[in-house]
C-alpha positions as CSV (number, residue, x, y, z in Angstrom):
1,M,76.5,29.6,12.5
2,P,79.0,26.7,11.9
3,Y,77.8,23.3,12.9
4,E,79.2,19.8,13.1
5,P,78.0,17.6,10.3
6,P,76.0,14.5,11.2
7,T,77.8,11.1,11.3
8,H,77.0,7.4,11.3
9,R,78.4,6.9,14.8
10,V,75.0,5.9,16.4
11,E,74.2,3.6,13.4
12,R,77.6,1.9,13.6
13,S,77.1,1.4,17.4
14,L,73.7,-0.2,16.8
15,R,75.2,-2.5,14.2
16,A,78.0,-3.5,16.5
17,T,76.0,-4.0,19.7
18,T,72.8,-5.5,18.3
19,G,73.7,-7.0,15.0
20,A,71.3,-4.8,13.2
21,R,71.8,-4.8,9.4
22,L,69.2,-2.2,8.4
23,V,68.8,0.9,10.5
24,A,66.3,3.6,9.9
25,G,66.4,7.2,11.1
26,V,63.0,8.7,12.1
27,D,62.0,12.3,12.7
28,E,58.7,14.1,13.0
29,V,57.4,17.6,12.1
30,G,54.2,19.4,12.9
31,R,53.9,18.5,16.6
32,G,53.4,22.1,17.7
33,A,51.2,23.2,14.9
34,W,47.6,24.3,15.3
35,A,46.5,22.9,11.9
36,G,47.6,20.1,9.6
37,P,48.9,16.7,10.2
38,V,51.8,15.5,12.2
39,T,54.2,14.0,9.7
40,V,57.0,11.4,10.3
41,C,59.7,10.3,7.9
42,A,61.7,7.1,8.1
43,A,64.9,7.1,6.1
44,V,67.5,4.5,5.5
45,T,70.9,5.7,4.3
46,G,73.4,3.0,4.8
47,L,76.9,4.2,5.7
48,R,77.5,6.4,2.7
49,R,78.9,9.9,2.9
50,P,76.0,12.3,3.2
51,P,75.3,15.2,0.8
52,E,77.1,18.5,1.6
53,G,75.2,20.7,4.1
54,L,73.0,18.0,5.6
55,T,71.8,18.9,9.1
56,D,68.6,19.4,11.1
57,S,66.0,21.0,8.9
58,K,65.4,23.8,11.4
59,L,68.9,25.1,10.8
60,L,68.4,25.4,7.0
61,T,66.8,28.3,5.1
62,P,63.7,27.3,3.2
63,P,65.4,27.4,-0.2
64,R,68.3,25.4,1.0
65,R,66.0,22.9,2.7
66,T,64.0,22.4,-0.4
67,A,67.0,21.9,-2.6
68,L,68.5,19.5,-0.2
69,A,65.3,17.4,0.0
70,E,65.4,17.0,-3.7
71,V,68.9,15.6,-3.5
72,L,68.1,13.4,-0.5
73,T,65.1,11.6,-2.0
74,G,67.5,10.3,-4.7
75,W,70.4,9.7,-2.4
76,V,68.9,7.7,0.5
77,T,68.6,4.0,0.2
78,S,64.9,4.3,0.9
79,Y,62.4,6.5,2.7
80,A,58.7,6.7,3.5
81,L,56.3,9.2,5.1
82,G,53.5,8.6,7.5
83,H,50.9,11.2,8.6
84,A,48.4,11.4,11.4
85,S,45.5,13.7,10.7
86,P,44.1,16.5,12.9
87,G,41.1,14.3,13.7
88,E,43.4,11.4,14.7
89,I,45.5,13.8,16.9
90,D,42.2,14.9,18.6
91,S,40.9,11.4,19.2
92,L,44.2,9.7,20.1
93,G,46.4,12.4,21.7
94,M,49.7,13.5,20.3
95,T,51.8,10.6,21.6
96,A,49.6,7.9,20.1
97,A,49.2,10.0,16.9
98,L,53.0,10.2,16.6
99,R,53.3,6.5,17.0
100,L,50.6,6.0,14.3
101,A,52.4,8.2,11.9
102,A,55.7,6.6,12.6
103,V,54.3,3.0,12.2
104,R,52.8,4.2,8.8
105,A,56.2,5.5,7.7
106,L,58.2,2.5,8.8
107,G,55.6,0.2,7.2
108,G,56.0,2.1,4.0
109,L,59.7,1.1,3.7
110,P,60.5,-1.7,1.3
111,E,62.1,-3.7,4.1
112,W,61.4,-3.8,7.8
113,P,64.4,-2.2,9.6
114,D,66.2,-4.1,12.3
115,A,66.6,-1.0,14.5
116,V,65.4,2.6,14.6
117,I,67.1,5.8,15.6
118,L,64.5,8.2,17.0
119,D,65.1,11.9,17.4
120,G,64.5,13.2,20.9
121,K,64.6,11.6,24.4
122,H,61.1,10.0,24.4
123,D,60.4,6.7,22.7
124,Y,56.9,7.2,21.3
125,L,57.3,4.1,19.1
126,G,57.9,1.2,21.5
127,A,57.7,-2.5,20.9
128,P,58.2,-4.4,18.7
129,W,60.6,-1.9,17.3
130,R,64.2,-1.8,18.6
131,V,64.6,1.9,19.3
132,R,67.6,4.1,20.2
133,T,66.6,7.6,21.2
134,V,69.1,10.4,20.5
135,I,68.7,13.9,21.7
136,K,69.3,16.3,18.8
137,G,69.6,13.2,16.6
138,D,68.5,15.4,13.7
139,Q,71.8,17.2,14.0
140,S,74.1,14.3,14.9
141,C,72.8,11.3,13.0
142,V,72.9,11.1,9.2
143,A,69.7,9.1,8.7
144,V,67.7,11.2,11.2
145,A,68.9,14.4,9.7
146,A,67.8,13.1,6.2
147,A,64.4,12.2,7.7
148,S,64.1,15.6,9.3
149,V,64.6,17.5,6.0
150,I,62.3,15.3,3.9
151,A,59.6,15.4,6.5
152,K,59.7,19.2,6.9
153,V,59.7,19.9,3.1
154,R,56.8,17.4,2.4
155,R,54.6,18.6,5.3
156,D,55.2,22.3,4.4
157,A,54.2,21.5,0.8
158,M,50.9,19.9,2.1
159,L,50.0,23.1,4.0
160,V,50.9,25.3,1.0
161,E,48.5,23.3,-1.1
162,L,45.7,24.0,1.5
163,A,46.4,27.8,1.5
164,P,44.1,28.7,-1.5
165,E,41.1,27.0,0.3
166,H,41.6,29.2,3.4
167,P,43.6,32.2,2.3
168,E,42.9,34.2,5.4
169,F,44.9,31.7,7.5
170,A,48.1,32.2,5.4
171,F,49.0,28.5,5.6
172,D,51.5,29.1,2.8
173,S,53.7,31.1,5.2
174,N,52.9,29.7,8.6
175,V,52.3,26.1,7.5
176,G,49.8,25.6,10.3
177,Y,51.9,27.0,13.1
178,P,50.9,29.9,15.4
179,S,51.3,33.3,13.9
180,P,49.5,36.7,14.3
181,T,47.7,36.2,10.9
182,H,46.7,32.7,11.9
183,R,45.4,33.8,15.3
184,A,43.5,36.7,13.7
185,A,41.8,34.4,11.2
186,L,40.8,32.0,13.9
187,E,39.2,34.8,15.9
188,E,37.3,36.0,12.9
189,L,36.4,32.7,11.1
190,G,36.9,29.9,13.6
191,P,38.7,26.7,13.0
192,T,38.8,25.0,9.6
193,P,38.4,21.2,9.1
194,H,42.3,21.1,9.1
195,H,42.6,22.5,12.7
196,R,43.2,20.4,15.8
197,R,40.1,21.2,17.8
198,S,41.2,19.7,21.1
199,W,44.0,22.2,21.5
200,A,44.2,25.0,24.0
201,Y,44.2,27.8,21.5
202,L,40.4,27.6,21.3
203,D,40.2,28.4,25.0
204,A,41.3,31.9,24.1
205,L,38.6,32.4,21.5
206,P,35.3,32.9,23.3
207,R,33.3,33.0,20.1
208,W,34.5,29.6,19.1
209,R,35.1,27.9,22.4
210,H,32.0,25.8,22.0
211,L,33.7,24.0,19.1
212,K,36.6,22.7,21.2
213,L,36.8,18.9,21.6
214,P,37.9,17.3,24.8
215,S,41.6,16.5,24.8
216,H,42.6,12.9,24.9
217,R,43.8,13.5,28.5
218,D,40.4,15.0,29.4
219,A,38.6,12.1,27.7
220,L,40.6,9.6,29.7
221,A,39.9,11.5,32.9
222,T,36.1,11.5,32.1
223,E,36.2,7.7,31.5
224,S,38.0,7.2,34.8
225,L,35.4,9.2,36.7
226,E,32.5,7.5,35.0
227,S,33.9,4.1,35.8
228,A,34.3,5.2,39.4
229,G,30.7,6.4,39.5
230,Q,31.6,10.0,40.0
231,L,29.8,11.3,37.0
232,G,26.1,11.0,36.2
233,M,22.7,12.5,36.7
234,F,22.1,14.8,39.6
């Protein structure tokens, strides 16, 4: 399906309205997975013409995505990756885990950006960063599209490396996301150390339900009840 190539329109707007000199595009991958980290890439591209075919990673075939990522890592001015582990996702909740991964990525850049273009409508980054959120920024903004492709390829590679340790889960094909094979392995073997154990998929697995951890939201609710004196010994 034809698509409009990404542009530097948002970056030019940020430069004009805020005086930002260095603008980073930020995108994440792994938010909806059952296993593996959530990964964020921060990419700085300047205003150069992007490589041919650059767009949101989800619109690219795996071979094209991999080939483009190899080009992008040499083409971008700079980039860095940040990860939040399954344990951090369980203990912090997804929004805070995303922020942690994004801060790690931005902190890995050789220079602190003056502004950040964040894919989506929710600013999970916040102060002190100057953030512009852009819905479908991974399709419309060059720097965000570059971050999207690099993040996807790098995280996929991490899950492929885990596949031999847990062959029944087929991480090399589902990269930690829900699939029939993944679900069947969970039913038979239970979660691995790479699974997010506060997630609802464990509710559907009676044999392993006892391994589920409280979600961050549940933990906050419990703390609130305890502080209000509504939990205790009966």
